[in-house]
DSSP file (Angstrom, degrees, kcal/mol; ACC not computed):
  #  RESIDUE AA STRUCTURE BP1 BP2  ACC     N-H-->O    O-->H-N    N-H-->O    O-->H-N    TCO  KAPPA ALPHA  PHI   PSI    X-CA   Y-CA   Z-CA
    1    1 A M              0   0    0      0, 0.0     0, 0.0     0, 0.0     0, 0.0   0.000 360.0 360.0 360.0 -37.5   21.7  -14.1   -7.3
    2    2 A G        -     0   0    0      2,-0.1    15,-4.2    15,-0.0    16,-0.4   0.298 360.0-108.1-103.7   9.1   20.1  -12.0   -4.6
    3    3 A G        +     0   0    0      1,-0.3     2,-0.6    13,-0.2    12,-0.0   0.636  64.5 153.5  77.4  13.5   17.4  -14.4   -3.6
    4    4 A L        -     0   0    0     12,-0.1     2,-0.5     2,-0.0    -1,-0.3  -0.676  24.8-166.3 -80.7 121.9   14.5  -12.5   -5.2
    5    5 A V        +     0   0    0     -2,-0.6    10,-0.3     6,-0.4     3,-0.2  -0.934  12.0 179.8-109.9 128.0   11.7  -14.7   -6.2
    6    6 A M        +     0   0    0     -2,-0.5    -1,-0.1     1,-0.1     3,-0.1  -0.075  48.7 107.8-120.1  34.0    9.1  -13.3   -8.5
    7    7 A D  S    S+     0   0    0      1,-0.1     2,-0.3     2,-0.0    -1,-0.1   0.520  87.7  19.0 -90.4  -4.0    6.7  -16.2   -8.9
    8    8 A S  S  > S-     0   0    0     -3,-0.2     4,-2.1     1,-0.1     5,-0.2  -0.981  79.0-111.5-154.6 161.2    3.9  -14.6   -6.8
    9    9 A Y  H  > S+     0   0    0     -2,-0.3     4,-2.7     1,-0.2     5,-0.3   0.916 115.7  54.9 -60.3 -43.3    3.0  -11.1   -5.5
   10   10 A G  H  > S+     0   0    0      1,-0.2     4,-1.8     2,-0.2    -1,-0.2   0.908 110.2  43.6 -59.4 -44.7    3.8  -12.2   -1.9
   11   11 A S  H  > S+     0   0    0      2,-0.2     4,-1.6     1,-0.2    -6,-0.4   0.853 113.0  53.0 -72.4 -32.6    7.3  -13.3   -2.7
   12   12 A L  H  < S+     0   0    0     -4,-2.1    -2,-0.2     1,-0.2    10,-0.2   0.942 111.8  44.9 -64.1 -47.1    8.0  -10.2   -4.9
   13   13 A I  H  < S+     0   0    0     -4,-2.7    -2,-0.2     1,-0.2    -1,-0.2   0.834 108.3  58.3 -67.6 -32.4    6.9   -7.9   -2.1
   14   14 A T  H  < S-     0   0    0     -4,-1.8    -1,-0.2    -5,-0.3    -2,-0.2   0.891  96.0-165.1 -64.1 -39.3    8.9   -9.8    0.5
   15   15 A G     <  -     0   0    0     -4,-1.6   -10,-0.3   -10,-0.3     5,-0.2  -0.370   8.8 -99.4  87.3-166.8   12.1   -9.2   -1.5
   16   16 A G  B >   -A   19   0A   0      3,-1.6     3,-1.8   -12,-0.1   -13,-0.2  -0.313  64.0 -38.8-132.9-146.5   15.4  -10.9   -1.3
   17   17 A K  T 3  S+     0   0    0    -15,-4.2   -14,-0.1     1,-0.3     3,-0.1   0.776 133.9  49.4 -60.2 -29.4   18.9  -10.4    0.1
   18   18 A H  T 3  S-     0   0    0    -16,-0.4    -1,-0.3     1,-0.3     2,-0.2   0.251 114.6-114.2 -97.7  12.8   18.8   -6.7   -0.7
   19   19 A G  B <   -A   16   0A   0     -3,-1.8    -3,-1.6    -5,-0.0    -1,-0.3  -0.475  67.3  -4.9  92.0-163.0   15.4   -6.0    0.8
   20   20 A Q        -     0   0    0     -5,-0.2    11,-0.4    -2,-0.2    -7,-0.1  -0.526  54.0-157.2 -73.0 126.3   12.1   -5.0   -0.8
   21   21 A P  S    S+     0   0    0      0, 0.0    11,-2.5     0, 0.0     2,-0.4   0.602  73.8  61.5 -81.1 -10.3   12.5   -4.3   -4.5
   22   22 A I        -     0   0    0    -10,-0.2     5,-0.1    -9,-0.2     8,-0.1  -0.960  58.4-164.8-123.2 132.2    9.4   -2.1   -4.7
   23   23 A V    >   -     0   0    0     -2,-0.4     3,-2.2     3,-0.4     6,-0.2  -0.918  33.9-126.8-109.9 101.0    8.7    1.1   -3.0
   24   24 A P  T 3  S+     0   0    0      0, 0.0    40,-0.2     0, 0.0    39,-0.1  -0.170  92.2  13.3 -51.2 138.1    4.9    1.7   -3.4
   25   25 A H  T 3  S+     0   0    0     38,-3.2    39,-0.2    37,-0.2     2,-0.1   0.543 117.5  79.2  71.8  10.5    4.2    5.1   -4.9
   26   26 A N    X   +     0   0    0     -3,-2.2     3,-0.6    37,-0.2    -3,-0.4  -0.532  45.0 164.0-146.8  74.8    7.8    5.6   -5.8
   27   27 A A  G >  S+     0   0    0      1,-0.2     3,-1.7    33,-0.2     6,-0.3   0.909  79.7  54.3 -60.3 -43.4    8.8    3.7   -9.0
   28   28 A D  G 3  S+     0   0    0      1,-0.3    -1,-0.2     5,-0.1    -2,-0.0   0.762 109.5  48.8 -66.0 -23.2   12.0    5.7   -9.5
   29   29 A G  G <  S+     0   0    0     -3,-0.6     2,-0.5    -6,-0.2    -1,-0.3   0.380  90.1 105.4 -92.9   3.0   13.1    4.8   -6.0
   30   30 A S    <>  -     0   0    0     -3,-1.7     4,-2.1    -4,-0.3     3,-0.4  -0.727  67.3-143.4 -90.3 129.0   12.3    1.1   -6.5
   31   31 A R  H  > S+     0   0    0     -2,-0.5     4,-2.2   -11,-0.4     5,-0.2   0.859  99.8  60.4 -55.8 -38.8   15.3   -1.2   -6.9
   32   32 A L  H  > S+     0   0    0    -11,-2.5     4,-2.3     1,-0.2    -1,-0.2   0.921 107.0  44.3 -58.0 -46.7   13.3   -3.3   -9.5
   33   33 A I  H  > S+     0   0    0    -12,-0.4     4,-2.5    -3,-0.4     6,-0.3   0.908 110.7  54.4 -66.5 -41.9   12.8   -0.3  -11.8
   34   34 A Q  H  <>S+     0   0    0     -4,-2.1     5,-2.1    -7,-0.2     6,-1.3   0.879 112.3  44.4 -60.2 -37.0   16.5    0.7  -11.4
   35   35 A M  H ><5S+     0   0    0     -4,-2.2     9,-1.6     4,-0.2     3,-0.7   0.877 111.9  51.7 -75.1 -38.1   17.5   -2.8  -12.5
   36   36 A L  H 3<5S+     0   0    0     -4,-2.3    15,-0.3     1,-0.2    -2,-0.2   0.863 112.4  46.7 -64.9 -35.0   15.0   -3.0  -15.4
   37   37 A E  T 3<5S-     0   0    0     -4,-2.5    -1,-0.2    -5,-0.2    -2,-0.2   0.495 115.2-115.8 -85.8  -4.1   16.3    0.4  -16.7
   38   38 A G  T < 5S+     0   0    0     -3,-0.7    -3,-0.2    -4,-0.3     5,-0.1   0.611  83.6 119.8  80.5  12.1   20.0   -0.7  -16.3
   39   39 A K  S   <S+     0   0    0     -5,-2.1     2,-0.4    -6,-0.3    -4,-0.2   0.640  78.1  36.8 -81.3 -14.8   20.7    2.0  -13.7
   40   40 A M  S    S-     0   0    0     -6,-1.3    -2,-0.2    -7,-0.1    -1,-0.1  -0.992  99.6 -86.5-137.4 141.3   21.7   -0.8  -11.2
   41   41 A Q  S    S+     0   0    0     -2,-0.4     2,-0.1     2,-0.1    -6,-0.1  -0.737 100.6  42.3-100.7 148.9   23.5   -4.0  -11.9
   42   42 A P  S    S-     0   0    0      0, 0.0     2,-0.2     0, 0.0    -4,-0.1   0.529  87.1-137.0 -77.7 148.5   22.7   -6.7  -12.8
   43   43 A Q        -     0   0    0     -5,-0.1     4,-0.2    -2,-0.1    -7,-0.2  -0.468  33.9 -94.5 -70.2 140.5   20.3   -5.5  -15.3
   44   44 A M  S    S+     0   0    0     -9,-1.6     7,-0.4   -12,-0.2     2,-0.1  -0.787 105.2  45.8-104.9 151.9   17.0   -7.4  -15.4
   45   45 A P  S >  S-     0   0    0      0, 0.0     3,-1.2     0, 0.0    -1,-0.1   0.528  94.4-134.1 -69.5 140.6   15.9   -9.6  -16.9
   46   46 A F  T 3  S+     0   0    0      1,-0.3    -2,-0.1    -2,-0.1     3,-0.1  -0.387  81.0   1.4 -67.7 136.1   19.2  -11.3  -16.3
   47   47 A D  T 3  S+     0   0    0     -4,-0.2     2,-0.3     1,-0.2    -1,-0.3   0.824 118.8  87.8  55.3  37.1   20.7  -13.0  -19.3
   48   48 A S  S <  S-     0   0    0     -3,-1.2    -1,-0.2     3,-0.0     3,-0.1  -0.941  89.0 -74.2-150.9 169.9   17.9  -11.9  -21.6
   49   49 A D        -     0   0    0     -2,-0.3     3,-0.1     1,-0.1     0, 0.0  -0.424  58.9-101.1 -67.3 144.6   16.9   -9.0  -23.7
   50   50 A P        -     0   0    0      0, 0.0    -1,-0.1     0, 0.0     3,-0.1  -0.237  41.6 -98.7 -61.6 154.5   15.8   -5.9  -21.8
   51   51 A L        -     0   0    0     -7,-0.4     2,-0.0   -15,-0.3    -7,-0.0  -0.347  45.7 -97.2 -67.7 156.4   12.1   -5.2  -21.4
   52   52 A S     >  -     0   0    0      1,-0.1     4,-2.3    -3,-0.1     5,-0.2  -0.328  29.8-112.2 -70.4 158.9   10.5   -2.7  -23.8
   53   53 A D  H  > S+     0   0    0      1,-0.2     4,-2.4     2,-0.2     5,-0.1   0.865 119.7  55.2 -58.8 -35.9   10.1    0.9  -22.7
   54   54 A A  H  > S+     0   0    0      2,-0.2     4,-1.8     1,-0.2    -1,-0.2   0.900 107.4  48.0 -65.5 -41.2    6.3    0.3  -22.8
   55   55 A D  H  > S+     0   0    0      2,-0.2     4,-2.0     1,-0.2    -2,-0.2   0.914 112.8  48.2 -65.7 -42.0    6.6   -2.7  -20.5
   56   56 A I  H  X S+     0   0    0     -4,-2.3     4,-2.7     1,-0.2    -2,-0.2   0.900 109.4  53.5 -64.6 -39.9    8.7   -0.8  -18.0
   57   57 A A  H  X S+     0   0    0     -4,-2.4     4,-2.3     1,-0.2    -1,-0.2   0.872 107.5  51.8 -62.5 -36.7    6.3    2.2  -18.2
   58   58 A T  H  X S+     0   0    0     -4,-1.8     4,-2.0     2,-0.2    -1,-0.2   0.920 111.2  46.2 -65.2 -43.8    3.4   -0.2  -17.3
   59   59 A I  H  X S+     0   0    0     -4,-2.0     4,-2.4     2,-0.2    -2,-0.2   0.902 112.4  51.1 -65.5 -41.3    5.4   -1.6  -14.3
   60   60 A K  H  X S+     0   0    0     -4,-2.7     4,-3.0     1,-0.2   -33,-0.2   0.910 108.9  51.0 -62.2 -42.3    6.3    2.0  -13.2
   61   61 A A  H  X S+     0   0    0     -4,-2.3     4,-1.5     2,-0.2    -1,-0.2   0.902 110.1  50.2 -62.0 -40.9    2.6    3.1  -13.4
   62   62 A W  H  <>S+     0   0    0     -4,-2.0     5,-2.7     2,-0.2     6,-0.4   0.922 113.2  45.4 -63.1 -44.9    1.6    0.1  -11.2
   63   63 A I  H ><5S+     0   0    0     -4,-2.4   -38,-3.2     1,-0.2     3,-1.9   0.935 112.0  51.0 -64.9 -45.8    4.2    0.9   -8.6
   64   64 A N  H 3<5S+     0   0    0     -4,-3.0    -1,-0.2     1,-0.3    -2,-0.2   0.767 105.4  57.8 -63.8 -24.9    3.3    4.6   -8.6
   65   65 A A  T 3<5S-     0   0    0     -4,-1.5    -1,-0.3    -5,-0.2    -2,-0.2   0.449 136.0 -85.2 -83.3  -0.5   -0.3    3.6   -8.1
   66   66 A G  T < 5 -     0   0    0     -3,-1.9    -3,-0.2    -4,-0.2    -2,-0.2   0.359  49.0-102.6 116.3  -4.5    0.7    1.8   -4.9
   67   67 A A      < -     0   0    0     -5,-2.7     2,-0.2    -6,-0.2    -4,-0.2   0.895  52.7-170.0  54.6  44.6    1.8   -1.6   -6.2
   68   68 A I        -     0   0    0     -6,-0.4    -1,-0.2     1,-0.1    -3,-0.0  -0.444   9.0-139.7 -68.5 136.0   -1.5   -3.2   -5.1
   69   69 A G        -     0   0    0      1,-0.2     3,-0.1    -2,-0.2    -1,-0.1  -0.260  27.2 -78.7 -89.3 178.5   -1.5   -7.0   -5.3
   70   70 A P        -     0   0    0      0, 0.0    -1,-0.2     0, 0.0     5,-0.1  -0.284  59.5 -82.1 -71.9 161.0   -4.2   -9.4   -6.4
   71   71 A P    >>  -     0   0    0      0, 0.0     4,-1.8     0, 0.0     3,-0.6  -0.301  45.0-110.8 -58.2 151.4   -7.1  -10.3   -4.2
   72   72 A A  H 3> S+     0   0    0      1,-0.2     4,-2.6     2,-0.2     5,-0.2   0.846 117.0  57.2 -56.5 -37.1   -6.2  -13.1   -1.7
   73   73 A A  H 3> S+     0   0    0      1,-0.2     4,-1.8     2,-0.2    -1,-0.2   0.889 106.0  49.5 -63.5 -39.1   -8.4  -15.6   -3.5
   74   74 A A  H <4 S+     0   0    0     -3,-0.6     4,-0.5     2,-0.2    -1,-0.2   0.891 112.0  48.3 -67.2 -38.4   -6.6  -15.1   -6.8
   75   75 A E  H >< S+     0   0    0     -4,-1.8     3,-1.2     1,-0.2    -2,-0.2   0.917 111.7  49.6 -67.1 -43.1   -3.2  -15.5   -5.0
   76   76 A A  H >< S+     0   0    0     -4,-2.6     3,-1.7     1,-0.3    -1,-0.2   0.815  99.3  66.9 -66.3 -30.5   -4.4  -18.7   -3.3
   77   77 A A  T 3< S+     0   0    0     -4,-1.8    -1,-0.3     1,-0.3    -2,-0.2   0.694  92.8  61.9 -64.9 -17.9   -5.7  -20.1   -6.6
   78   78 A K  T <  S+     0   0    0     -3,-1.2    -1,-0.3    -4,-0.5    -2,-0.2   0.553  79.0 108.9 -84.2  -8.4   -2.1  -20.4   -7.8
   79   79 A L  S <  S-     0   0    0     -3,-1.7     2,-0.1    -4,-0.2    -3,-0.0  -0.421  79.9-105.5 -69.8 142.5   -1.1  -22.8   -5.0
   80   80 A P        -     0   0    0      0, 0.0    -1,-0.1     0, 0.0    -2,-0.1  -0.407  27.8-138.5 -67.6 143.8   -0.5  -26.4   -6.2
   81   81 A V        -     0   0    0     -2,-0.1     2,-0.1    -3,-0.1     0, 0.0  -0.913  19.2-127.9-105.0 122.0   -3.2  -28.8   -5.3
   82   82 A P        -     0   0    0      0, 0.0     2,-0.3     0, 0.0     0, 0.0  -0.374  22.4-114.1 -69.8 147.5   -1.9  -32.2   -4.1
   83   83 A M        -     0   0    0     -2,-0.1     2,-0.5     1,-0.0     0, 0.0  -0.644  30.6-164.5 -79.1 134.7   -3.2  -35.3   -5.7
   84   84 A A        -     0   0    0     -2,-0.3    -1,-0.0     2,-0.0     0, 0.0  -0.981  12.9-137.6-124.6 122.2   -5.2  -37.5   -3.4
   85   85 A A              0   0    0     -2,-0.5    -2,-0.0     1,-0.1     0, 0.0  -0.519 360.0 360.0 -75.2 142.4   -5.9  -41.1   -4.3
   86   86 A P              0   0    0      0, 0.0    -1,-0.1     0, 0.0    -2,-0.0   0.516 360.0 360.0 -66.1 360.0   -9.5  -42.3   -3.6
């Protein structure tokens, strides 16, 4: 709804229509956490059961630790590889 794409670290950090969903070192100030906890609508995950408290705590710990992404090589490894005929 807000254009937030979460299929890679880069797109997550870029954010959507409402800006960046993560404030590194500030989980409670991060829009993503507020939506996961139901403090902001729509609650995430949308049209699904809420995440467990343990899963939310893991995400909060990652954000509070700086929300560091994967090494660039790991991110690049997720890119689709086109088929090339011999």
